C-alpha positions in Angstrom: -115.5 12.7 -59.8 -114.8 15.9 -61.7 -112.7 16.0 -64.9 -110.1 18.2 -63.0 -109.9 15.7 -60.2 -109.7 12.7 -62.5 -106.7 14.3 -64.3 -104.6 15.1 -61.2 -101.5 13.0 -61.1 -102.2 10.4 -58.4 -99.5 8.0 -59.3 -96.5 7.6 -61.6 -97.6 7.7 -65.2 -95.5 7.3 -68.3 -93.8 10.2 -70.1 -95.7 11.4 -73.2 -94.1 10.2 -76.5 -91.5 12.5 -77.9 -91.5 13.9 -81.4 -88.7 12.7 -83.7 -85.8 14.9 -84.6 -84.5 18.0 -82.8 -81.1 18.9 -81.6 -79.8 19.3 -78.0 -81.3 22.2 -76.1 -82.5 24.0 -79.2 -84.9 21.1 -79.8 -87.3 21.7 -82.7 -86.9 25.5 -82.8 -85.8 25.7 -86.4 -88.8 23.7 -87.7 -91.2 25.5 -85.4 -90.1 29.0 -86.4 -90.2 28.2 -90.1 -93.8 27.2 -90.1 -95.5 26.8 -86.6 -98.7 25.1 -88.0 -97.0 22.6 -90.3 -94.6 21.6 -87.5 -97.4 20.9 -84.9 -99.5 19.3 -87.6 -96.7 16.9 -88.4 -95.9 15.9 -84.8 -99.5 15.4 -83.9 -100.0 13.2 -87.0 -97.0 11.1 -86.0 -97.5 11.2 -82.2 -101.2 11.3 -81.6 -103.3 13.3 -79.2 -100.4 13.8 -76.7 -96.8 14.3 -77.8 -93.8 16.1 -76.4 -91.0 18.2 -77.9 -88.4 20.8 -76.9 -87.9 24.4 -77.7 -84.9 26.2 -76.2 -84.6 23.8 -73.3 -88.4 24.0 -72.5 -90.3 20.7 -72.7 -93.7 21.2 -74.4 -96.7 18.9 -74.4 -98.9 19.2 -77.5 -102.6 18.3 -76.8 -104.9 17.8 -79.8 -108.4 16.2 -80.1 -111.4 16.7 -77.9 -110.3 14.6 -74.9 -106.8 16.1 -74.6 -108.3 19.6 -75.2 -110.7 19.1 -72.3 -107.7 18.8 -70.0 -106.3 22.0 -71.5 -109.5 24.1 -71.3 -111.1 22.7 -68.2 -108.1 22.7 -65.8 -108.0 25.4 -63.2 -105.6 28.3 -63.1 -103.9 26.6 -60.2 -103.3 23.6 -62.4 -102.5 25.2 -65.7 -101.1 28.8 -65.4 -102.2 31.0 -68.3 -100.1 33.9 -67.1 -96.8 32.1 -67.1 -97.3 31.0 -70.7 -97.9 34.4 -72.1 -95.0 36.5 -70.8 -94.5 37.6 -74.4 -97.5 39.9 -74.0 -96.1 41.7 -71.0 -94.2 44.3 -73.1 -97.4 44.9 -75.1 -100.0 45.0 -72.3 -97.6 46.4 -69.7 -96.2 45.3 -66.4 -98.8 44.1 -63.8 -101.5 43.8 -66.5 -103.5 40.7 -67.4 -100.9 37.9 -68.0 -98.4 39.7 -65.8 -100.8 40.0 -62.9 -101.6 37.5 -60.1 -104.6 35.3 -60.9 -107.1 37.3 -58.8 -105.9 40.6 -60.1 -106.0 39.4 -63.7 -109.5 38.1 -63.2 -110.6 41.6 -61.8 -109.0 43.3 -64.9 -110.7 40.9 -67.3 -114.1 41.6 -65.7 -113.5 45.3 -66.2 -113.5 44.8 -70.0 -116.8 42.9 -70.1 -119.3 45.8 -69.9 -118.4 46.9 -73.4 -118.8 43.4 -74.7 -122.2 42.7 -73.2 -125.6 42.7 -74.9 -126.6 46.3 -74.2 -123.3 47.6 -75.6 -123.6 45.4 -78.6 -126.9 47.0 -79.5 -125.2 50.4 -79.5 -122.2 49.0 -81.6 -124.3 47.9 -84.6 -124.9 51.4 -86.0 -121.2 52.3 -85.4 -120.0 49.3 -87.4 -122.5 50.1 -90.2 -121.2 53.7 -90.3 -117.6 52.5 -90.5 -118.4 50.2 -93.5 -120.3 53.0 -95.3 -117.5 55.5 -94.7 -114.7 53.2 -96.0 -116.5 52.3 -99.2 -117.8 55.8 -99.8 -115.2 56.5 -102.5 -115.1 53.1 -104.1 -117.1 54.1 -107.1 -118.6 51.5 -109.5 -115.6 49.2 -109.8 -112.0 48.8 -108.6 -109.5 46.5 -106.9 -108.3 46.2 -103.3 -105.8 44.2 -101.3 -108.4 42.4 -99.2 -106.1 41.8 -96.1 -105.1 45.5 -96.0 -108.7 46.6 -96.4 -110.0 44.3 -93.6 -107.2 45.4 -91.3 -108.2 49.0 -91.8 -111.9 48.4 -91.5 -111.7 46.2 -88.4 -109.3 48.6 -86.6 -111.8 51.4 -87.4 -114.8 49.5 -86.1 -113.0 48.1 -83.0 -111.6 51.5 -82.0 -114.9 53.2 -82.7 -116.9 50.7 -80.6 -114.4 49.9 -77.9 -111.9 52.7 -77.4 -113.8 56.0 -77.9 -114.0 59.0 -80.1 -110.5 60.3 -79.5 -108.8 57.2 -80.9 -111.2 56.9 -83.9 -111.3 60.5 -85.0 -108.5 62.5 -83.4 -105.7 59.9 -83.3 -106.8 57.6 -86.1 -103.7 57.5 -88.2 -101.2 57.6 -85.4 -103.1 54.9 -83.5 -103.1 52.7 -86.5 -99.3 52.9 -86.7 -99.0 52.3 -83.0 -101.3 49.3 -83.1 -99.4 47.8 -86.1 -96.1 48.0 -84.2 -97.6 46.4 -81.1 -99.1 43.6 -83.1 -95.8 42.9 -84.8 -94.5 42.1 -81.3 -96.5 38.9 -81.2 -93.7 36.9 -82.8 -92.5 33.3 -82.3 -89.2 34.6 -80.8 -91.1 36.5 -78.1 -92.3 33.3 -76.5 -88.8 32.7 -75.2 -86.9 36.0 -75.7 -89.5 38.9 -75.4 -86.8 41.5 -74.9 -84.3 40.6 -77.6 -82.9 43.9 -79.1 -84.3 43.3 -82.6 -86.1 46.0 -84.6 -89.6 44.6 -84.2 -89.3 44.5 -80.4 -87.8 48.0 -80.3 -90.7 49.4 -82.3 -93.1 47.5 -80.1 -91.7 49.1 -76.9 -91.6 52.6 -78.5 -95.2 52.2 -79.6 -96.3 51.1 -76.1 -94.6 54.1 -74.5 -96.2 56.5 -77.0 -99.6 55.0 -76.5 -99.4 55.5 -72.7 -98.5 59.2 -73.3 -101.6 59.6 -75.5 -103.8 57.9 -72.9 -102.5 60.1 -70.1 -103.3 63.2 -72.2 -106.8 62.0 -72.8 -107.4 61.2 -69.2 -106.4 64.7 -68.2 -108.6 66.2 -70.9 -111.6 64.2 -69.8 -111.1 65.0 -66.2 -111.5 68.7 -67.1 -114.8 68.0 -69.1 -118.1 68.5 -67.4 -119.9 66.1 -69.7 -118.3 62.6 -69.9 -118.6 60.3 -72.9 -120.1 56.9 -72.6 -117.4 54.4 -73.8 -114.9 51.8 -72.5 -112.2 54.4 -72.0 -114.4 56.4 -69.6 -115.6 53.3 -67.8 -111.9 52.4 -67.2 -111.2 55.9 -65.9 -114.1 55.5 -63.5 -113.4 51.9 -62.6 -112.1 50.8 -59.2 -110.5 47.6 -58.1 -112.2 45.7 -55.3 -109.9 47.4 -52.8 -111.0 50.9 -54.1 -107.8 51.6 -56.0 -108.1 53.6 -59.3 -106.4 52.4 -62.5 -103.2 54.1 -63.4 -102.4 55.5 -66.9 -100.3 52.4 -67.4 -103.2 50.1 -66.4 -105.8 52.0 -68.6 -103.4 51.7 -71.5 -102.9 48.0 -71.0 -106.6 47.4 -70.6 -107.4 49.3 -73.8 -104.8 47.3 -75.7 -106.3 44.2 -74.3 -109.8 45.3 -75.5 -108.6 46.1 -79.0 -106.7 42.8 -79.2 -109.9 41.0 -78.2 -112.0 43.0 -80.7 -109.7 43.3 -83.6 -106.5 41.2 -83.2 -107.9 38.1 -84.9 -110.9 39.6 -86.8 -109.2 41.0 -89.9 -107.9 37.7 -91.2 -111.2 36.0 -90.4 -113.1 38.7 -92.3 -110.8 38.3 -95.3 -111.3 34.6 -95.3 -115.1 34.9 -95.3 -115.0 36.7 -98.7 -112.3 34.4 -100.1 -114.1 31.2 -99.2 -117.4 32.6 -100.6 -115.6 33.5 -103.9 -114.1 30.0 -104.0 -117.6 28.5 -103.6 -120.0 30.5 -105.8 -123.1 28.4 -104.9 -122.6 29.1 -101.2 -122.1 32.8 -102.1 -125.4 32.9 -104.0 -127.2 31.3 -101.1 -125.7 33.6 -98.6 -126.5 36.7 -100.6 -130.1 35.5 -101.2 -130.5 35.2 -97.4 -129.4 38.9 -97.0 -131.6 40.1 -99.9 -134.6 38.3 -98.5 -134.1 39.7 -95.0 -132.8 43.2 -95.8 -133.4 44.0 -99.5 -131.1 46.5 -101.0 -131.3 49.2 -98.4 -132.8 47.6 -95.3 -131.2 48.6 -92.0 -128.6 46.3 -90.4 -129.5 46.1 -86.7 -128.6 44.0 -83.7 -131.9 42.0 -84.2 -131.5 41.4 -87.9 -127.9 40.2 -87.5 -129.3 37.3 -85.5 -131.5 36.2 -88.4 -128.7 35.2 -90.8 -128.1 31.5 -90.2 -126.4 30.9 -93.6 -123.9 33.8 -93.1 -123.3 32.7 -89.5 -122.6 29.2 -90.6 -120.2 30.4 -93.3 -118.4 32.4 -90.6 -118.3 29.4 -88.3 -116.8 27.2 -91.1 -114.2 29.9 -91.8 -113.2 29.9 -88.2 -112.9 26.1 -88.3 -110.6 26.0 -91.3 -108.8 29.2 -90.6 -108.8 29.7 -86.8 -106.8 32.9 -86.1 -104.5 31.5 -83.5 -102.3 28.5 -84.2 -101.5 27.6 -80.6 -102.8 28.4 -77.1 -100.5 27.9 -74.2 -100.4 27.1 -70.4 -97.6 26.3 -68.0 -98.1 23.3 -65.7 -98.3 24.4 -62.1 -98.8 20.9 -60.6 -98.4 17.4 -62.0 -101.3 16.3 -64.1 -102.4 12.9 -65.4 -103.8 12.3 -68.8 -104.7 8.7 -69.5 -101.5 6.7 -69.0 -99.2 9.8 -69.0 -98.0 12.3 -66.4 -97.5 15.9 -67.4 -94.9 17.3 -65.1 -94.9 20.6 -63.2 -92.8 23.1 -65.2 -93.8 21.7 -68.6 -95.6 23.8 -71.1 -98.8 22.5 -72.6 -100.2 23.7 -76.0 -103.5 23.3 -77.7 -103.7 23.7 -81.4 -107.2 24.5 -82.8 -106.3 24.1 -86.6 -105.1 20.6 -86.0 -108.0 19.5 -83.9 -110.4 21.1 -86.4 -109.0 18.8 -89.1 -109.5 15.5 -87.3 -111.9 13.2 -89.3 -113.2 11.6 -86.2 -114.5 15.0 -85.0 -115.6 16.6 -88.3 -116.9 14.9 -91.4 -114.7 15.4 -94.5 -112.7 17.9 -92.4 -110.7 19.6 -95.2 -113.9 20.5 -97.2 -115.5 24.0 -96.8 -119.0 22.9 -95.7 -121.1 25.5 -93.7 -124.0 23.0 -93.6 -122.0 21.0 -91.0 -123.4 23.6 -88.5 -127.0 23.2 -89.5 -129.5 22.2 -86.7 -129.5 18.7 -88.2 -125.8 18.1 -88.0 -124.5 20.5 -85.3 -120.8 19.5 -85.7 -120.0 22.4 -83.3 -121.9 20.8 -80.4 -118.7 19.3 -79.0 -117.1 22.4 -77.3 -113.8 20.6 -76.9 -113.6 19.8 -80.6 -114.8 23.2 -82.1 -112.5 25.7 -80.5 -111.7 28.7 -82.8 -111.8 31.1 -79.8 -110.3 28.7 -77.3 -112.5 27.2 -74.6 -113.5 27.1 -71.0 -113.5 30.2 -68.8 -110.6 31.6 -70.7 -112.3 31.5 -74.1 -111.7 34.8 -75.9 -114.1 37.3 -74.3 -114.3 39.2 -77.6 -115.8 36.2 -79.5 -119.3 37.6 -79.5 -118.2 41.0 -80.7 -116.0 39.4 -83.5 -118.9 37.4 -84.8 -121.3 40.3 -84.6 -118.8 42.7 -86.3 -118.0 40.4 -89.2 -121.6 39.6 -89.9 -122.4 43.3 -90.0 -119.6 44.0 -92.4 -120.8 41.4 -94.9 -124.5 42.3 -94.5 -123.5 45.5 -96.2 -120.7 44.5 -98.6 -122.5 41.6 -100.2 -125.6 43.6 -100.9 -123.7 46.5 -102.4 -121.0 44.8 -104.5 -120.1 41.8 -106.6 -116.6 40.5 -106.0 -114.1 38.3 -107.8 -110.6 36.9 -107.2 -107.9 38.5 -109.3 -105.5 35.5 -109.1 -106.1 31.8 -109.4 -108.0 30.4 -106.3 -105.1 28.2 -105.2 -103.0 31.4 -104.7 -105.2 32.4 -101.7 -103.7 30.4 -98.8 -102.9 31.0 -95.1 -99.7 32.6 -94.0 -98.5 30.2 -91.3 -95.2 31.9 -90.7 -96.8 34.3 -88.2 -98.6 33.3 -85.0 -101.8 35.1 -86.0 -103.2 33.6 -89.2 -103.9 35.9 -92.2 -104.2 35.1 -95.9 -100.9 35.5 -97.8 -100.4 39.0 -99.2 -100.9 40.3 -101.8 -104.5 39.2 -101.6 -106.2 41.0 -104.5 -109.9 41.1 -105.1 -111.9 43.1 -107.7 -115.3 44.7 -106.9 -118.1 46.2 -109.0 -121.4 47.7 -107.9 -124.3 45.3 -108.0 -126.9 46.0 -110.7 -130.5 46.8 -109.5 -132.5 43.6 -109.2 -136.3 44.0 -109.5 -136.8 40.8 -107.6 -135.1 42.4 -104.5 -137.2 44.9 -102.6 -135.7 48.1 -101.2 -136.1 47.0 -97.7 -136.6 43.2 -97.8 -138.9 42.0 -95.1 -137.5 44.5 -92.6 -136.9 43.9 -88.9 -137.4 40.2 -88.2 -140.5 39.3 -86.2 -140.1 37.6 -82.9 -139.0 34.1 -83.6 -141.6 31.4 -83.1 -140.7 28.7 -80.8 -141.2 25.3 -82.6 -142.7 23.8 -79.4 -146.5 24.1 -78.8 -146.2 24.9 -75.1 -149.9 24.8 -74.5 -150.0 21.3 -75.8 -147.0 20.4 -73.6 -148.8 21.7 -70.5 -152.0 19.7 -71.4 -150.0 16.6 -71.9 -148.2 17.1 -68.6 -144.8 17.0 -70.2 -141.7 16.7 -67.9 -140.6 19.7 -65.9 -137.8 21.8 -67.4 -135.0 23.6 -65.6 -132.1 25.8 -66.9 -128.6 25.0 -65.8 -125.3 27.1 -66.1 -121.8 25.7 -66.5 -119.8 28.0 -64.4 -116.6 26.9 -66.0 -117.8 28.4 -69.3 -119.8 31.5 -68.3 -118.0 34.8 -68.8 -120.8 37.2 -68.0 -121.7 38.4 -71.5 -125.3 38.9 -70.2 -126.8 37.8 -73.6 -129.1 35.6 -71.6 -130.2 38.6 -69.4 -131.2 40.4 -72.6 -133.4 37.6 -73.7 -135.0 36.4 -70.4 -134.4 39.0 -67.6 -136.9 37.2 -65.4 -134.6 34.2 -65.3 -131.1 35.6 -65.6 -129.3 38.6 -63.9 -125.6 39.6 -64.3 -124.2 42.0 -61.8 -121.4 44.5 -62.0 -119.1 41.7 -60.9 -119.9 39.7 -64.0 -121.3 36.8 -62.1 -124.5 35.3 -63.6 -127.3 34.6 -61.1 -130.2 32.3 -62.2 -133.1 34.1 -60.7 -135.6 31.3 -61.5 -134.4 27.8 -62.5 -137.7 26.2 -63.4 -139.0 27.1 -66.8 -142.7 27.2 -67.5 -144.1 26.5 -71.0 -145.0 30.2 -71.3 -141.4 31.2 -70.6 -139.8 28.5 -72.8 -139.3 30.7 -75.9 -137.4 33.4 -74.1 -135.3 31.0 -72.1 -134.5 28.9 -75.2 -133.3 32.1 -77.0 -131.1 32.8 -74.0 -129.6 29.3 -74.3 -129.1 29.7 -78.1 -127.5 33.1 -78.0 -125.0 32.4 -75.1 -121.6 33.0 -76.8 -119.9 30.4 -74.7 -122.7 27.8 -74.8 -122.7 27.9 -71.0 -126.5 27.3 -70.6 -128.5 24.2 -71.2 -132.1 23.0 -70.5 -132.7 19.8 -68.6 -136.0 17.9 -68.7 -137.0 15.9 -65.7 -139.6 13.2 -65.1 
């Protein structure tokens, strides 16, 4: 029996336990709005993995831990409706776009974004990100001070717009687009979950920004239609894109899709990037180890490439641990479309269910010493991220953030340059650098001041390190395996996790193909010893961990 089937309501179950406190109809709105994370952390601690509460007349079921999270992430759209839960995004994305579209239409639109987030595009993005980092630090000089949150917001919006939106947004509309995006981002506010059209200043600015952005998009579309030579970027691909019924995208739809792309590529990256540096500065030994890894691989001037970014396990584990302790989204939501059963409880149609990554990430039964900053927990020996329902910084299942691979790639590229060029130090006491949980998207509290100074030349570090990494050696002696008649091996895909990033196709095209529809086809399921290295790389580099190897016999 599948997980989804086992969790359908087949009989009358009990009502999930209710959180203490609250007032009629308003429920726990005051506590939630004051500090969303502290509120959900408290009621989860008191109520356990499933607990109910009320906000403005809406009953909400909070699900934390790996078992409850599996219900949240693995249920189908017909069981848990993502669109109904995110109506706050309709004024930002636009009517009929993504969360405001029927399920099939929404899935078509999301597939349209994937080509710019696939492996071939990522190879092209690496030099653009490097260029943006070089440009923004060009006038830093030998020493100075920055507000880290502001700096990372500017850098990540530059890289995301350069890589995902196109030349016009990055170079012709850079300043205006930054203001537009800021006003759109401010529209993601706790009040918008229930009252997205309240006549408050933040929402008025949001609506004005959305209207202006559509005007700019319409102008660029007309300009490009008159050009003989078309650029190769996401914007142009959306202009050329057609729905399955042959319909072209309107200016409103292109605008909404571009906003969707930039939210996926930037919306949560700036805070994560800021926390990478802050946690490294709070843990000098880990900083030294991370920098030594970069020096060994790249030296002082070695080129940062798509391939070299895959050879930084220490930096990657630091980033993973930052995402565990500081996941960018406090809550993820769905609306219950049909009664569901979880253990002894029934979750009723019409209820809202929430997952909370920062609470699940701090459960001691899932992560050892969970409040400690410990990148080694993701080492091959420990692999504390193997439980996909426990480690969920980008969500999970088929609705896992499609920009997760780009975000990881982008942040690693940024620090592959910054940490080799400059030394950094905190301006204020370490305990002053904490998360701002008053907003729904987590950022460090501002001001977030950091000093920098140019690194002194180190004779022990070569100009170019060891250069482009050689092809990784598979630890398995496949010839010996064949002689010993080892069990046969096949590769299996979890369709509920695959999003069509096509990283696997980049590693082992003889086994994996991803078509224009974003659907992965396993060309050859059996894996010979000679093919094992490439297929194992495909499994390792899948952003959603949707592939696995099975041994038989």
